[in-house]
Structure formats: C-alpha cells, structure tokens
N, C-alpha and C positions, 0 to 999 in steps of 0.2 A: 305208016305211022309217022306222025309229025316228030319233030326233034324234041319238043317239049315232053310229049308223052314218053318218048324212049328215054329221055334223062330221068323222068320220074319212075319208070319202070325199073330202071337199072339200080337207082338208089334204094328202092323198095326191096329188090332182091338183095341187095348188100346187107340191109338191115335185118331181114329175116335169116340170111345165111349166118350173120353173126350171132343173132339168139340161138339159133340151132347149134352153132359150135360151141357157145357157152355152155349151154346144157350137156353136151356130149363130153366135153373136157372138164367138167367140174371137178372130178376126182383128180385129175392130173394138175390142177391149179392153173386155170386160164389167166394169161397175162398179157394177151393182145393179139391182134389179127391184122393182117395186111393182105389185101387182094389186088393183084397185078395182072393185066392182060399181057400176054407175050404171043409172038408169032406161032408158037407151038400150042397154045390153049391158054387156060387161066392158072395162074400160080397163087395158091392160098398158103401164106406163111402164118403158123400157129406159135405162139410163144407160151410155152408152159414151164411150171416149176418142176414137174416130174414127167419128162417126156416119155419114160419107158411105159407108163400106164396108158397113154394113149396109143403108143406104137403096137404094143401087144407082142406076143411071141412070133418071131419071124416075120413081123409086119402084118400079122392077120388082121388086127383091129383097124390099122390104117387104111388097109385096102377095103375093107368093108365100109368104113366112113366115106371113102372117095366115091365108092359106087353109089352110096345113099345120096351123097350131094349132087351127083350127077343126074339121079332120077328125079329128086325133089325140085332141084332149082335149074336144072337143064343148062348147066354150065358146059362150055365147050372144052373138052379134054381136060377136066381138073387134075391138077397136081398139088398134092398137100405136102408141105414141108414143115417139119416140127423142129423148133429151136429151144434149146434149154435157156432159162433165164438165170444168169450168173448171179445177179444182185436182186433177189426178190424184195428186200426191204426199199429198194429204190423204184419198185414198179407199182405205179398207182393203182392199176386194176386189181393187181395181186393184193395189194394192201387193203383195199376196198372190201374185196371178198372175205379176206381174213377177218376184217372187223365185222362184217355183216354176220359172218359165222359166229363170231364172239358173242355178239348181242343175241343171237338165237340160242346159245348155250346158257343165257342167264346172267351175263355180267351186266353191271351197272353201266349206263351209257357214259357217264363221266369217267369212270375208271378206264373203260375201254378206249375212249377217245384220247385220254392223255397217255395211256400205254402206247398207242398206235403212233401218236407223235413223238414220243420219246425213242422209239425204236427206229423211226425214219430219220430222225436227227443224228442218232448215234451210227448210223450207216454212212454218214457223210453228206446228206443233203444240205443244200444251202437254205432251203426253208420248206415248210409243209403247211397245209391247212386241211382240216377234217371237217365237214359239215354233216350233221345228223338232223333230218326233218322228218317230222311225224308225230305220233302220240307217244311222246318219251315218257311224260308222267301226267296222268290224267286223261280227260277226254278230249281236251283241245289240242290242237296242232301247235307244235314248237319247233324252233330251230336254234340249234347249239353250234358254235364255231369253237374249234381248238386250233390254235395257230402257233407257230414257232418260226424264227428266222425271217427271211425275206420272201415275200410272195408279190408278184406282179399282176395286175388285173386287166391291163390293156396295153397295146403296142405290139411291136415285133417281139419283144422278149417273151410274151406269152406263148406265141406260135413256135419258138426256137427252143426255149429252156423249160417250159411248164409241161409236166406229164400229168394228164387228168385221168381218173378212173371212177366208175359209178357201179354200184350194187344196191341190192335191196334185201333187207332183214325182215322176214316174215314172222311176226310175233302175234300173240292173242289179241292185243288191243288193235292192231292194224299193221300196215307196212311201214318200215322206216327206210328212208333213202339214205344212202351212205355215198358221199363224195369225198374224194381225195385228190388233192393237189400237191404236186411234188415239184420243186425247183431243183434241177440237176446239179451234182457238184461242179461240173464244168461250166456252168452258166456264167456268161460274161455280160454284164450290165452296161447299158450306154453311158452310165455315169462314171464308170471305172475307167480311167485314162492312164496310160503307161507311157512315158517319153522314153524312147530308145536312145542308147548312148549316154544316158545320164547316170552316174554312179555315186550314189550318196557316200560321202566320206564321214568317217567318225569324227565327232567334235574334238579338237585338241584340248588336253587338260589346261586349267587356267594356272598360269605361272606368275600372275602379276603380284600376288601377296608374298610369296617365297622371294621373288626379285626384289620387293621393296625392303623385306626384312634384310636381305644380304647387303643392299646397298647402305642402310642404316648402320649395320654392324661394321663395314669398312670405313665409312665416314667418321664412326664415332658417336658419342652421345651428343645431343643437341644442347647447347648451352644458351640460355636466354641472356641478351645483352644488358649489361649493367648501365645504371643512370650516371650521367656525370655529376660530379659534386657541385 
C-alpha cells in the first residue's frame, strides 16, 4: 500500500471513529476526542461532561465500548481514557451540542444563540462566535451569527487559542448546522505587549495652584504702581 493511501485510510478511520464515539457518548456529554499512538497500542482520550454515565458500574460499559472499537475499526490494543470537563461552558463542542439540543426542543434560534453567547462570556471567555446555518425561518437557507468579545480568523492565534465545535440540530424543516468558536481566557494575542521591569508610578497630585496661593499670601497683596504727578 502506498503512503498516500495509508494516510487517507488512517484519516478516514479517525473520522468514522469520532462519529461512532459521538453517538455512544451523547448522554454523557461529548466534549472532545484525542487519538494517540503509543508503543503499547492506541490511546483514545474522551472528554465528557458526565464520565460516570460512559464508564458504567465497575467499568462494564467502557470495557464493552473498547471491545466494540477493536472489532469495528481494527485498532491495535485500544485503551480508552475518560476525562471530566471541569469547565463545560468553555468547551466549544459541548456548547454546540447543548445549543443544538435547545433548538430541537423548540427554542427560537435568536433566543438560543444569544443565551449561549452570554453563558460563554460569563464563564470568562475572551470572545465567542455562534454560527447557525440552515432553514431557520422559511424555505430558504440562512446564516445567522452571534458574536461577543474578540475572535481571530487567521494566523497562529486561531490554532493556539480558538476552540471550535460543530453539531447538527435535526428539525422538521431540515438540518441546522451549529458552529461554536471560543477564545480561551488564557489567550495571549500578538498585539498585546508587556515590557518587563517597568513599573507604572501613580501620578503626583498637582501642587502648583496651592503653592501659588501660599506665595501670594506671604508676599502680601499686589498694589498697582501710582502715576507720577
């Protein structure tokens, strides 16, 4: 098998594995996936909001999920590690799924979009953007954006500080795509410069006017000169 086909096959397997794990961990709140090859096999790290639902009693559900992954996708000794998301409001994938579920429950798209943006910003994010695309109102396709704070669209800042998530809301008129971008609170933008060793000193109170008044009081009143007769 050529190198190109091997790369395509591996990428296809990762996409199918992610779709499968998203379906299996929907009740637990899927928040992200990381697949890493190790000398001992393949390590799959799942980020969930409620890991107990995915693990099950004494790890029975996670063992069954590991066996299914090995049979379906032919992974070499898969090891699934489940991590709990401590800040779900700052996880773009979780927030996109919550927004899609809100739309499926009948919320108006504007109300749901503004509510999601407000919740993300209250959690401490530097910026967020919500994009809804589909048949929002009527038979024609529309795209609505809800934005707050700072969002970068290109450059190194996108790869380092922007967390992206995507989900789908299945409604009667059609499928609505839900995309959420979150700029992390720890983001450091290129135009933010801090000079080390420089301490800002508070401005001294202005003493010019009191000094002038004191000098005038000591010298006495100013008498205009008299004209010679």
